[in-house]
C-alpha positions, 0 to 999 in steps of 0.5 A, a space after each residue: 523506480 520501485 513499484 511499493 504496495 501500500 496497506 492502510 488499515 481502520 477500525 470496522 465501523 462506518 464512522 471510520 471508514 469515512 473518516 478515512 475516506 474522506 480524509 483519502 479524500 481531501 488530501 487530495 494526492 492523486 494516489 489516494 483518491 485511487 485506493 482500493 477498499 475493502 470496507 464492503 467486505 467486512 475488512 477495513 483497510 485499503 491498499 495503495 500500489 505507488 512507484 516512488 524513490 523510497 518506502 518513505 516516500 511512499 509513506 509520506 503519499 498519505 495523511 499523518 494520520 496513517 503513516 505510523 501504522 501503514 504497512 509499507 510492501 516493495 513490490 517485486 516481479 521474478 522472471 525465468 532468470 532470475 529463479 536460475 539464478 536463485 536455483 543457482 544460488 540456493 541448490 535442493 
């Protein structure tokens, strides 16, 4: 199943942090209550990694006010075979 990194930013005020955290927790999704936050380090962003069928399914996990602006990136890993195939397809 595809894996996605969801990145959700909010304004850099204490009130915006409280609003975002409360909304994530009130929504009740397991994913949202386990988000990692950068607010204490001045990076007003939450990150969540989920396995779901599609980018749009990942977006639907978020509370409605954050869906549009969220950045969603499909993640993948590379094996040695993947690297060899890339080198074969794109020789230097």
